[in-house]
MARLUM-287160 format. One record per residue (C-alpha): x, y, z; residue in three letters. Coordinates in Angstrom, 2 decimals, padded with zeros to 5 digits. Layout:
N
<atom <X Y Z> 'ala'> ...
***
This chain:
543
<atom <131.05 134.86 012.98> 'met'> <atom <128.52 135.60 015.75> 'ala'> <atom <128.14 131.89 016.55> 'arg'> <atom <131.90 131.42 016.63> 'thr'> <atom <132.19 134.37 018.97> 'thr'> <atom <129.48 132.92 021.23> 'leu'> <atom <131.21 129.53 021.33> 'ala'> <atom <134.53 131.15 022.17> 'gln'> <atom <133.03 133.36 024.85> 'arg'> <atom <131.13 130.45 026.37> 'thr'> <atom <134.30 128.33 026.47> 'ala'> <atom <136.22 131.19 028.10> 'asp'> <atom <133.47 131.73 030.68> 'leu'> <atom <133.46 128.01 031.44> 'ser'> <atom <137.25 128.08 031.91> 'thr'> <atom <137.04 131.13 034.15> 'ala'> <atom <134.25 129.60 036.24> 'thr'> <atom <136.01 126.27 036.75> 'ser'> <atom <139.32 128.00 037.56> 'ser'> <atom <137.66 130.29 040.10> 'ala'> <atom <135.66 127.47 041.68> 'glu'> <atom <136.26 127.36 045.43> 'gly'> <atom <138.48 130.45 045.31> 'arg'> <atom <135.87 133.21 045.42> 'ile'> <atom <132.43 133.47 046.98> 'ala'> <atom <129.96 131.01 045.51> 'asp'> <atom <127.34 133.69 044.84> 'asp'> <atom <129.80 135.36 042.47> 'ala'> <atom <129.90 132.14 040.44> 'leu'> <atom <126.17 131.47 040.51> 'ala'> <atom <125.36 133.90 037.68> 'ser'> <atom <128.08 132.44 035.46> 'ala'> <atom <126.82 128.91 036.12> 'arg'> <atom <123.26 129.90 035.21> 'arg'> <atom <124.38 131.60 032.01> 'val'> <atom <126.48 128.59 030.98> 'leu'> <atom <123.53 126.31 031.63> 'gln'> <atom <121.18 128.52 029.62> 'arg'> <atom <123.64 128.85 026.76> 'ala'> <atom <124.11 125.09 026.62> 'gly'> <atom <120.37 124.45 026.72> 'glu'> <atom <119.48 127.14 024.15> 'arg'> <atom <122.14 125.92 021.73> 'ser'> <atom <120.42 122.53 021.67> 'gln'> <atom <117.05 124.06 020.76> 'leu'> <atom <115.70 125.47 017.52> 'ser'> <atom <117.84 128.16 015.92> 'ala'> <atom <115.04 128.84 013.42> 'glu'> <atom <112.80 130.40 016.06> 'his'> <atom <113.20 133.75 017.78> 'thr'> <atom <111.58 134.20 021.19> 'val'> <atom <110.20 137.73 021.65> 'val'> <atom <108.79 138.29 025.15> 'ala'> <atom <106.60 141.24 026.16> 'leu'> <atom <107.25 142.03 029.83> 'ala'> <atom <105.90 144.83 031.95> 'gly'> <atom <103.88 145.90 034.97> 'gly'> <atom <100.23 145.86 035.76> 'thr'> <atom <098.08 148.19 033.67> 'gly'> <atom <100.76 149.12 031.12> 'thr'> <atom <098.74 147.71 028.20> 'gly'> <atom <101.19 144.88 027.60> 'lys'> <atom <098.53 142.28 026.77> 'ser'> <atom <096.69 144.70 024.48> 'thr'> <atom <099.92 145.35 022.63> 'leu'> <atom <100.51 141.59 022.44> 'phe'> <atom <097.12 141.11 020.77> 'asn'> <atom <097.97 143.78 018.20> 'leu'> <atom <101.33 142.17 017.40> 'leu'> <atom <099.79 138.70 017.25> 'ala'> <atom <097.00 139.91 014.99> 'gly'> <atom <094.32 138.35 017.16> 'ser'> <atom <092.69 138.83 020.59> 'asp'> <atom <094.49 136.00 022.36> 'leu'> <atom <095.26 137.61 025.72> 'ala'> <atom <092.66 138.90 028.17> 'arg'> <atom <093.05 142.59 028.93> 'thr'> <atom <092.14 144.80 031.87> 'ser'> <atom <093.27 148.10 033.33> 'arg'> <atom <092.36 147.26 036.90> 'gln'> <atom <094.25 144.10 037.93> 'arg'> <atom <096.67 141.49 036.58> 'pro'> <atom <094.96 139.27 034.04> 'thr'> <atom <097.98 137.25 032.78> 'thr'> <atom <098.81 134.45 035.21> 'ala'> <atom <100.76 132.22 032.83> 'phe'> <atom <102.95 133.00 029.82> 'pro'> <atom <101.01 132.93 026.58> 'leu'> <atom <102.61 132.18 023.21> 'ala'> <atom <101.64 133.18 019.68> 'ala'> <atom <103.72 131.13 017.23> 'val'> <atom <104.10 131.99 013.55> 'ala'> <atom <105.90 129.16 011.76> 'glu'> <atom <105.87 127.20 008.54> 'ser'> <atom <105.66 123.42 008.40> 'ala'> <atom <109.39 123.19 007.70> 'asp'> <atom <110.40 124.40 011.15> 'ile'> <atom <107.30 123.48 013.17> 'ala'> <atom <109.03 120.64 014.99> 'ala'> <atom <111.35 122.98 016.87> 'gly'> <atom <108.82 125.19 018.63> 'ser'> <atom <107.41 122.53 020.96> 'thr'> <atom <110.70 121.76 022.74> 'ser'> <atom <111.50 125.47 022.81> 'leu'> <atom <108.23 126.32 024.59> 'leu'> <atom <108.73 123.44 027.01> 'glu'> <atom <112.14 124.84 027.92> 'trp'> <atom <110.58 128.27 028.44> 'leu'> <atom <107.86 126.80 030.63> 'gly'> <atom <105.07 128.05 028.32> 'val'> <atom <102.10 125.70 028.18> 'gln'> <atom <099.49 127.79 026.37> 'glu'> <atom <100.24 128.45 022.71> 'arg'> <atom <098.30 129.73 019.72> 'his'> <atom <099.42 129.34 016.12> 'asp'> <atom <099.07 132.46 014.00> 'val'> <atom <099.52 132.96 010.29> 'asp'> <atom <102.94 133.86 008.95> 'val'> <atom <102.87 137.36 007.51> 'ser'> <atom <105.10 140.33 006.91> 'arg'> <atom <104.50 141.57 010.46> 'ala'> <atom <104.85 138.04 011.87> 'arg'> <atom <107.72 136.37 010.02> 'pro'> <atom <108.32 132.64 009.94> 'asp'> <atom <109.89 131.56 013.24> 'gly'> <atom <108.37 134.20 015.53> 'leu'> <atom <107.50 133.01 019.04> 'val'> <atom <105.73 135.96 020.66> 'leu'> <atom <105.13 135.72 024.41> 'leu'> <atom <102.86 137.66 026.76> 'asp'> <atom <104.31 137.37 030.28> 'leu'> <atom <102.71 137.79 033.70> 'pro'> <atom <103.23 141.23 035.25> 'asp'> <atom <106.60 141.67 036.93> 'his'> <atom <104.94 143.66 039.72> 'asp'> <atom <102.07 141.23 040.25> 'ser'> <atom <100.82 140.81 043.79> 'val'> <atom <100.96 137.05 043.20> 'val'> <atom <104.51 135.80 043.76> 'ala'> <atom <104.07 132.83 041.39> 'glu'> <atom <103.22 135.21 038.56> 'his'> <atom <106.45 137.14 039.11> 'arg'> <atom <108.53 133.94 039.22> 'leu'> <atom <107.06 132.73 035.93> 'arg'> <atom <107.79 136.07 034.33> 'ala'> <atom <111.35 136.15 035.64> 'asp'> <atom <112.04 132.65 034.33> 'arg'> <atom <111.11 133.62 030.81> 'val'> <atom <112.82 137.04 030.83> 'thr'> <atom <116.08 135.22 031.55> 'glu'> <atom <115.60 132.99 028.50> 'arg'> <atom <113.92 135.18 025.89> 'ala'> <atom <115.94 136.10 022.80> 'asp'> <atom <114.44 139.60 022.50> 'leu'> <atom <112.88 141.39 025.48> 'leu'> <atom <110.27 144.09 024.93> 'val'> <atom <109.75 145.96 028.19> 'trp'> <atom <106.41 147.74 028.16> 'val'> <atom <105.70 150.62 030.52> 'thr'> <atom <103.43 153.67 030.52> 'asn'> <atom <103.64 157.34 031.52> 'pro'> <atom <102.63 156.52 035.09> 'gln'> <atom <105.22 153.75 035.66> 'lys'> <atom <108.17 154.43 033.37> 'tyr'> <atom <110.27 155.80 036.24> 'ala'> <atom <109.36 152.96 038.62> 'asp'> <atom <112.41 152.11 040.73> 'ala'> <atom <111.69 148.36 040.69> 'val'> <atom <111.58 148.29 036.89> 'leu'> <atom <114.96 149.96 036.57> 'his'> <atom <116.91 148.57 039.54> 'ser'> <atom <115.72 144.97 039.32> 'arg'> <atom <115.19 144.48 035.60> 'tyr'> <atom <116.76 147.11 033.34> 'leu'> <atom <119.93 147.86 035.29> 'leu'> <atom <121.11 144.19 035.25> 'pro'> <atom <120.58 144.20 031.47> 'leu'> <atom <123.37 146.73 030.87> 'ala'> <atom <125.20 145.67 027.73> 'gly'> <atom <122.11 143.91 026.31> 'his'> <atom <121.08 146.74 024.00> 'glu'> <atom <120.82 144.38 021.02> 'asp'> <atom <118.41 142.17 022.95> 'ser'> <atom <116.17 144.74 024.65> 'val'> <atom <113.57 147.21 023.44> 'val'> <atom <111.82 149.60 025.84> 'val'> <atom <108.30 150.63 024.87> 'val'> <atom <106.46 153.60 026.38> 'leu'> <atom <102.83 152.63 025.77> 'asn'> <atom <099.56 154.53 026.20> 'gln'> <atom <100.88 157.76 024.70> 'leu'> <atom <097.33 158.55 023.58> 'asp'> <atom <096.68 159.70 027.13> 'arg'> <atom <099.21 162.54 026.70> 'leu'> <atom <099.48 165.59 024.51> 'thr'> <atom <102.22 165.53 021.87> 'arg'> <atom <104.45 167.75 023.98> 'glu'> <atom <103.92 165.59 027.08> 'glu'> <atom <104.61 162.43 025.09> 'ala'> <atom <107.89 163.79 023.72> 'glu'> <atom <108.94 164.90 027.21> 'ala'> <atom <108.15 161.49 028.70> 'cys'> <atom <110.03 159.71 025.90> 'leu'> <atom <113.06 161.94 026.38> 'ala'> <atom <113.00 161.37 030.13> 'asp'> <atom <112.67 157.60 029.67> 'leu'> <atom <115.63 157.55 027.26> 'arg'> <atom <117.67 159.44 029.83> 'arg'> <atom <116.79 157.02 032.62> 'ile'> <atom <117.48 153.97 030.44> 'val'> <atom <120.88 155.35 029.49> 'gln'> <atom <121.57 156.03 033.17> 'ala'> <atom <120.87 152.33 033.73> 'asp'> <atom <123.77 151.61 031.39> 'gly'> <atom <121.38 150.23 028.77> 'leu'> <atom <121.67 151.83 025.34> 'arg'> <atom <118.48 150.15 024.16> 'ala'> <atom <116.04 151.51 021.61> 'gln'> <atom <113.09 153.36 023.18> 'val'> <atom <109.83 153.43 021.22> 'ile'> <atom <106.59 155.28 021.98> 'gly'> <atom <103.36 153.43 021.18> 'thr'> <atom <099.62 153.61 021.64> 'ser'> <atom <097.69 150.36 021.47> 'ala'> <atom <094.45 152.29 021.03> 'arg'> <atom <095.54 154.48 018.09> 'thr'> <atom <098.28 152.04 016.82> 'arg'> <atom <100.81 154.90 016.88> 'asp'> <atom <104.32 153.42 016.99> 'gly'> <atom <103.05 149.84 016.58> 'val'> <atom <104.26 149.50 012.95> 'pro'> <atom <107.73 150.61 014.09> 'gln'> <atom <107.72 147.94 016.80> 'leu'> <atom <106.44 145.34 014.35> 'glu'> <atom <109.22 146.20 011.92> 'gly'> <atom <111.89 145.95 014.62> 'leu'> <atom <110.60 142.52 015.72> 'ile'> <atom <110.31 141.33 012.11> 'ala'> <atom <113.91 142.28 011.36> 'arg'> <atom <115.12 140.47 014.47> 'ala'> <atom <113.22 137.32 013.48> 'val'> <atom <114.37 137.41 009.86> 'glu'> <atom <118.04 137.87 010.80> 'arg'> <atom <117.77 135.00 013.31> 'arg'> <atom <120.54 136.60 015.37> 'glu'> <atom <118.58 137.65 018.44> 'ala'> <atom <119.19 134.40 020.32> 'ala'> <atom <122.92 134.59 019.74> 'thr'> <atom <123.05 138.29 020.59> 'ala'> <atom <121.19 137.69 023.85> 'arg'> <atom <123.47 134.83 024.87> 'leu'> <atom <126.59 136.82 023.95> 'val'> <atom <125.33 139.69 026.11> 'ala'> <atom <124.52 137.29 028.96> 'asp'> <atom <127.98 135.71 028.78> 'val'> <atom <129.68 139.11 028.68> 'arg'> <atom <127.65 140.32 031.65> 'his'> <atom <128.36 137.19 033.69> 'ala'> <atom <132.05 137.34 032.79> 'ala'> <atom <132.22 141.00 033.85> 'ser'> <atom <130.68 140.12 037.20> 'gly'> <atom <133.12 137.26 037.64> 'leu'> <atom <136.03 139.50 036.70> 'leu'> <atom <134.94 142.07 039.28> 'ala'> <atom <134.88 139.37 041.99> 'ala'> <atom <138.40 138.20 041.17> 'leu'> <atom <141.47 140.02 042.52> 'pro'> <atom <142.48 142.51 039.88> 'gly'> <atom <146.21 142.57 040.50> 'thr'> <atom <149.03 140.08 040.04> 'ala'> <atom <151.54 139.61 042.85> 'pro'> <atom <154.77 141.60 042.98> 'asp'> <atom <157.10 139.31 041.04> 'thr'> <atom <160.22 140.60 042.75> 'arg'> <atom <158.77 140.26 046.24> 'ala'> <atom <157.49 136.79 045.40> 'leu'> <atom <160.90 135.70 044.12> 'glu'> <atom <162.65 137.12 047.18> 'asp'> <atom <160.24 135.24 049.44> 'ala'> <atom <160.82 132.06 047.43> 'arg'> <atom <164.59 132.36 047.82> 'arg'> <atom <164.25 132.98 051.56> 'ser'> <atom <162.07 129.90 051.98> 'leu'> <atom <164.38 127.68 049.95> 'ile'> <atom <167.35 129.03 051.93> 'gly'> <atom <165.62 128.10 055.18> 'ala'> <atom <164.87 124.63 053.82> 'leu'> <atom <168.49 124.16 052.72> 'glu'> <atom <169.60 125.04 056.21> 'his'> <atom <167.09 122.59 057.69> 'ala'> <atom <168.23 119.88 055.26> 'ala'> <atom <171.86 120.37 056.31> 'gly'> <atom <173.01 121.09 052.78> 'val'> <atom <176.31 122.80 053.83> 'pro'> <atom <177.07 119.89 056.18> 'leu'> <atom <176.35 117.31 053.49> 'val'> <atom <178.44 119.16 050.91> 'val'> <atom <181.40 119.30 053.31> 'asp'> <atom <180.93 115.59 054.05> 'ala'> <atom <180.93 114.75 050.33> 'val'> <atom <184.13 116.73 049.83> 'arg'> <atom <185.78 115.15 052.90> 'gly'> <atom <184.71 111.60 052.05> 'ser'> <atom <185.74 111.95 048.43> 'ser'> <atom <189.18 113.26 049.47> 'thr'> <atom <189.57 110.49 052.05> 'arg'> <atom <188.59 107.75 049.61> 'asp'> <atom <190.70 109.16 046.78> 'gly'> <atom <193.90 109.46 048.80> 'ile'> <atom <193.29 106.04 050.36> 'ala'> <atom <193.07 104.66 046.83> 'arg'> <atom <195.78 106.61 044.99> 'thr'> <atom <198.25 107.45 047.77> 'gly'> <atom <201.67 105.82 048.39> 'trp'> <atom <200.67 102.29 049.53> 'pro'> <atom <203.02 102.08 052.52> 'pro'> <atom <201.42 105.19 054.06> 'thr'> <atom <197.90 105.34 052.61> 'arg'> <atom <196.46 103.21 055.43> 'trp'> <atom <196.86 106.19 057.74> 'val'> <atom <194.07 107.94 055.81> 'arg'> <atom <191.66 105.06 056.50> 'thr'> <atom <192.01 105.68 060.24> 'leu'> <atom <190.06 108.90 059.84> 'arg'> <atom <186.26 108.75 060.21> 'ala'> <atom <184.25 108.73 056.99> 'asp'> <atom <182.05 111.89 057.11> 'pro'> <atom <179.34 110.41 054.89> 'leu'> <atom <179.14 107.19 056.89> 'arg'> <atom <178.88 109.29 060.03> 'thr'> <atom <175.85 111.05 058.47> 'leu'> <atom <174.33 107.72 057.43> 'gly'> <atom <174.71 108.52 053.74> 'leu'> <atom <177.01 105.66 052.73> 'arg'> <atom <175.97 102.11 052.14> 'arg'> <atom <178.33 099.90 054.13> 'pro'> <atom <178.07 096.97 051.71> 'glu'> <atom <179.48 099.14 048.90> 'arg'> <atom <182.19 101.30 050.44> 'pro'> <atom <183.42 102.57 047.10> 'gly'> <atom <180.08 104.00 046.00> 'val'> <atom <177.81 106.38 047.84> 'val'> <atom <174.28 106.26 046.47> 'gln'> <atom <170.68 106.24 047.52> 'ala'> <atom <169.37 102.79 048.43> 'pro'> <atom <166.31 101.43 046.64> 'ala'> <atom <164.30 101.86 049.82> 'ser'> <atom <165.29 105.48 050.30> 'ala'> <atom <161.74 106.35 051.32> 'glu'> <atom <162.13 104.08 054.37> 'leu'> <atom <165.65 105.16 055.39> 'ile'> <atom <166.58 108.03 057.65> 'arg'> <atom <169.95 109.71 057.59> 'ser'> <atom <171.93 110.64 060.68> 'ser'> <atom <171.79 114.34 059.92> 'leu'> <atom <171.02 116.51 062.94> 'pro'> <atom <167.28 116.95 063.44> 'thr'> <atom <166.00 120.43 062.66> 'ala'> <atom <165.71 122.42 065.85> 'ser'> <atom <162.50 124.22 066.85> 'pro'> <atom <164.16 127.48 065.85> 'ala'> <atom <164.86 126.15 062.35> 'val'> <atom <161.29 124.86 062.02> 'arg'> <atom <159.98 128.25 063.11> 'ala'> <atom <162.18 129.89 060.50> 'gln'> <atom <160.67 127.63 057.82> 'ile'> <atom <157.11 128.44 058.95> 'ala'> <atom <157.91 132.16 058.98> 'ser'> <atom <159.39 132.01 055.48> 'ala'> <atom <156.33 130.08 054.25> 'ala'> <atom <153.97 132.70 055.67> 'arg'> <atom <156.09 135.42 054.07> 'ala'> <atom <155.66 133.73 050.69> 'tyr'> <atom <151.88 133.66 051.12> 'val'> <atom <151.99 137.32 052.18> 'ala'> <atom <153.93 138.19 049.01> 'ala'> <atom <151.19 136.54 046.96> 'ala'> <atom <148.38 138.05 049.05> 'ala'> <atom <147.52 140.84 046.61> 'ser'> <atom <146.50 138.27 043.99> 'ala'> <atom <144.56 135.99 046.36> 'leu'> <atom <141.00 136.51 047.61> 'pro'> <atom <140.66 136.66 051.38> 'ala'> <atom <139.09 133.21 051.65> 'ala'> <atom <141.76 131.62 049.46> 'ala'> <atom <144.51 133.47 051.31> 'arg'> <atom <143.40 132.12 054.70> 'glu'> <atom <142.98 128.60 053.35> 'arg'> <atom <146.35 128.58 051.59> 'val'> <atom <148.15 130.11 054.56> 'asn'> <atom <146.81 127.36 056.82> 'gly'> <atom <147.83 124.61 054.41> 'arg'> <atom <151.26 126.08 053.81> 'val'> <atom <152.04 126.44 057.51> 'val'> <atom <150.85 122.87 058.13> 'ala'> <atom <153.00 121.59 055.25> 'ala'> <atom <156.06 123.48 056.49> 'ser'> <atom <155.80 121.65 059.81> 'ala'> <atom <156.06 118.26 058.06> 'asp'> <atom <158.61 119.14 055.42> 'val'> <atom <161.71 118.02 057.36> 'val'> <atom <161.18 114.32 056.63> 'asp'> <atom <160.70 115.06 052.93> 'ala'> <atom <163.96 117.02 052.96> 'leu'> <atom <165.80 114.10 054.58> 'asp'> <atom <164.50 111.71 051.92> 'arg'> <atom <165.52 114.14 049.20> 'ala'> <atom <169.07 114.30 050.59> 'val'> <atom <169.32 110.50 050.68> 'ile'> <atom <168.13 110.26 047.07> 'arg'> <atom <170.45 113.00 045.85> 'thr'> <atom <173.79 112.11 047.46> 'val'> <atom <175.49 109.82 044.96> 'glu'> <atom <179.30 110.01 044.67> 'val'> <atom <180.87 107.57 042.22> 'arg'> <atom <184.51 106.49 042.36> 'arg'> <atom <186.42 107.83 039.31> 'pro'> <atom <187.95 105.16 037.11> 'arg'> <atom <191.35 106.80 037.14> 'trp'> <atom <191.66 105.99 040.81> 'trp'> <atom <191.93 102.30 039.91> 'ser'> <atom <194.51 103.01 037.23> 'leu'> <atom <196.66 105.03 039.64> 'val'> <atom <196.26 102.29 042.24> 'asp'> <atom <197.63 099.70 039.79> 'val'> <atom <200.57 101.97 038.91> 'val'> <atom <201.28 102.61 042.58> 'gln'> <atom <201.44 098.90 043.34> 'trp'> <atom <203.72 098.38 040.35> 'leu'> <atom <206.02 101.07 041.69> 'leu'> <atom <205.95 099.49 045.13> 'val'> <atom <206.82 096.17 043.48> 'thr'> <atom <209.75 097.82 041.69> 'val'> <atom <210.98 099.42 044.93> 'ala'> <atom <210.55 096.18 046.88> 'val'> <atom <212.39 094.29 044.13> 'ala'> <atom <215.27 096.78 044.28> 'gly'> <atom <215.35 096.55 048.07> 'gly'> <atom <215.26 092.77 048.00> 'ala'> <atom <218.07 092.74 045.45> 'trp'> <atom <220.17 095.00 047.68> 'leu'> <atom <219.37 092.72 050.62> 'gly'> <atom <220.62 089.68 048.75> 'val'> <atom <223.78 091.53 047.77> 'leu'> <atom <224.34 092.59 051.38> 'ala'> <atom <223.91 089.00 052.55> 'leu'> <atom <226.36 087.67 049.99> 'leu'> <atom <228.84 090.35 050.88> 'asp'> <atom <228.50 089.39 054.55> 'tyr'> <atom <229.24 085.81 053.61> 'leu'> <atom <232.33 086.97 051.68> 'arg'> <atom <230.90 085.75 048.46> 'met'> <atom <231.56 087.49 045.12> 'pro'> <atom <228.81 089.91 044.08> 'thr'> <atom <230.35 091.78 041.12> 'ala'> <atom <228.41 089.85 038.53> 'asp'> <atom <225.17 090.16 040.51> 'leu'> <atom <225.11 094.00 040.63> 'ser'> <atom <225.12 095.54 037.16> 'pro'> <atom <225.23 099.32 036.92> 'thr'> <atom <223.63 101.94 034.78> 'leu'> <atom <225.61 104.91 033.60> 'gly'> <atom <223.94 108.16 034.52> 'val'> <atom <226.22 110.91 033.29> 'gly'> <atom <229.54 110.57 035.06> 'ala'> <atom <228.04 108.24 037.65> 'phe'> <atom <227.49 104.55 037.66> 'glu'> <atom <224.30 103.64 039.56> 'val'> <atom <223.69 100.04 040.54> 'pro'> <atom <220.43 098.65 039.26> 'trp'> <atom <219.15 097.49 042.65> 'pro'> <atom <219.65 100.97 044.07> 'thr'> <atom <218.04 102.56 041.01> 'leu'> <atom <214.98 100.31 041.32> 'leu'> <atom <214.57 101.03 045.02> 'leu'> <atom <215.00 104.79 044.76> 'val'> <atom <213.11 105.21 041.48> 'ala'> <atom <210.15 103.11 042.68> 'gly'> <atom <209.86 104.96 045.96> 'ala'> <atom <210.37 108.46 044.54> 'val'> <atom <208.04 107.87 041.60> 'ala'> <atom <205.37 106.47 043.94> 'gly'> <atom <205.63 109.43 046.28> 'ile'> <atom <205.52 111.93 043.40> 'leu'> <atom <202.56 110.13 041.86> 'leu'> <atom <200.83 110.20 045.25> 'ala'> <atom <201.37 113.95 045.48> 'leu'> <atom <200.04 114.61 041.96> 'val'> <atom <197.11 112.22 042.47> 'ala'> <atom <196.35 113.84 045.82> 'gly'> <atom <196.06 117.26 044.18> 'ala'> <atom <193.82 115.78 041.49> 'ala'> <atom <191.74 114.00 044.15> 'val'> <atom <191.20 117.24 046.07> 'arg'> <atom <190.25 119.11 042.88> 'ala'> <atom <187.86 116.32 041.94> 'gly'> <atom <186.40 116.33 045.45> 'ala'> <atom <185.66 120.05 045.16> 'arg'> <atom <183.97 119.53 041.78> 'arg'> <atom <182.03 116.57 043.12> 'arg'> <atom <180.92 118.57 046.15> 'ala'> <atom <179.83 121.45 043.91> 'ala'> <atom <177.83 119.05 041.74> 'arg'> <atom <176.19 117.49 044.77> 'ile'> <atom <175.47 120.98 046.13> 'ala'> <atom <173.64 121.86 042.91> 'asp'> <atom <171.73 118.60 043.06> 'gly'> <atom <170.79 119.15 046.70> 'leu'> <atom <169.58 122.66 045.95> 'arg'> <atom <167.47 121.32 043.09> 'asp'> <atom <166.09 118.59 045.34> 'ser'> <atom <165.30 121.07 048.10> 'val'> <atom <163.63 123.38 045.57> 'ala'> <atom <161.58 120.42 044.30> 'ala'> <atom <160.51 119.58 047.87> 'val'> <atom <159.63 123.23 048.46> 'ala'> <atom <157.57 123.28 045.26> 'gln'> <atom <155.78 120.01 046.02> 'asp'> <atom <155.17 120.56 049.71> 'glu'> <atom <154.78 124.34 050.11> 'ile'> <atom <155.18 126.58 047.07> 'leu'> <atom <152.99 124.47 044.80> 'gly'> <atom <149.94 125.22 046.94> 'glu'> <atom <150.36 128.96 046.46> 'val'> <atom <151.47 128.72 042.83> 'asp'> <atom <148.45 126.58 041.97> 'ala'> <atom <146.15 129.23 043.41> 'glu'> <atom <147.96 132.02 041.56> 'leu'> <atom <147.89 130.07 038.29> 'thr'> <atom <144.21 129.21 038.64> 'ala'> <atom <143.27 132.81 039.44> 'leu'> <atom <145.40 134.16 036.59> 'ala'> <atom <143.70 131.69 034.24> 'thr'> <atom <140.30 132.75 035.55> 'ala'> <atom <141.12 136.45 035.09> 'arg'> <atom <142.41 136.00 031.56> 'glu'> <atom <139.51 133.79 030.48> 'ala'> <atom <136.91 136.09 032.08> 'ala'> <atom <138.51 139.12 030.43> 'ala'> <atom <138.31 137.41 027.02> 'arg'> <atom <134.68 136.44 027.60> 'ala'> <atom <133.75 139.97 028.73> 'ala'> <atom <135.62 141.76 025.97> 'arg'> 
***
């Protein structure tokens, strides 16, 4: 379960780090990167070994304590000056796991090693390290010690009654280890120099200071000279080695600590959803105005009405409608080679419409609305990201007019309804009937003028009490039916034009919203999404 938790936390920290990359200060990401690197490297090394590092200042008896724990005088000791220049390892391992210690020590940068016998106090898999003093006057010594303290599975910080309250020890080393209580032990050594009452007072004070550091680590009092407290320390180390969980516990603590630091560097609040949505609507409204959406919608309605009446109207009078200008052709949105269909040409990206160019005032309105959208998202954006995004958004808003024009060209597509053709055929049939009736009456009139008999050439149809001649019936019925059909079709054409205009309006709004998302809003939304992902992942890793 611990390994699964470590893998999950490491994955979450990696997600948070990559999502926050470039959006917060680089130094806030440096710790997370180092932890991820260490976790990846340690997971490839021996899990059968537990690295226990003794760290401390000059004269604290750290090396003497190391010799006691190792069961042999391996480290040189002195009370006067630093005697440990390089990390020294005492390795207790059986032949079964011996292959793993070499690569582990290479990773730790430890060159000097001594093999010691496996025993109850030194369980199989123990890698005990004596580190250079953290307060050494030699900078290289301190760097070597710091390198190992970052990588050790279990840290044993050794101090003494003279140095246990040292500010450097607590501020530089113990304070950053807050949350690492399972991976840190604090040892107050050289208690033999104090009376029992003084030793208890010093231990109590050290526990208080360690807790004030945010580190709920175990504090043990020892004396290397009298071996007081040494068995307790040996038992604690032995249990850590036998459980083989120290490495995982240290890495989990490191990941949690790095994730907490990353979380603190990220903005802690999400943007006001309502304000963000209001700003989005304002921006899209400004873009619709710049794209001429109302003008295009009116043109679609006008052109559709013009074409419909010209197609379904009474043929003798419909030509009058064609004398009116075509609104869509005026706007450059109709293909002249296909007058019945208005659609985007294949090369829409290379075509410009004849829509009025956005005025400077309209462009300024777009830029202002874009800045307002960034301002609405500002609470969730770091300062650096906010400035960068604002600059990109304003620059994009200046170039968005051409994208809007292309979107209009692609969207405007008005197809001729099939029923127009059917009505057109019927209208011409009715005209034919009326013309036939008129021609028949003309022939009858001519014959009558020539005093020729016409009785047999003009049959009648009884309509109630009236007898209506067929030629008259054909003429009147054809004309009246055509005019009535034109009136009904005209109403249907206007209703269809309104529906078509509404559909095109919806399509234009969707196209404008898509342009807004691609050109302007997407920049901000991508930042908000990435930061939200980073916050959520960091919170899971730090939990």
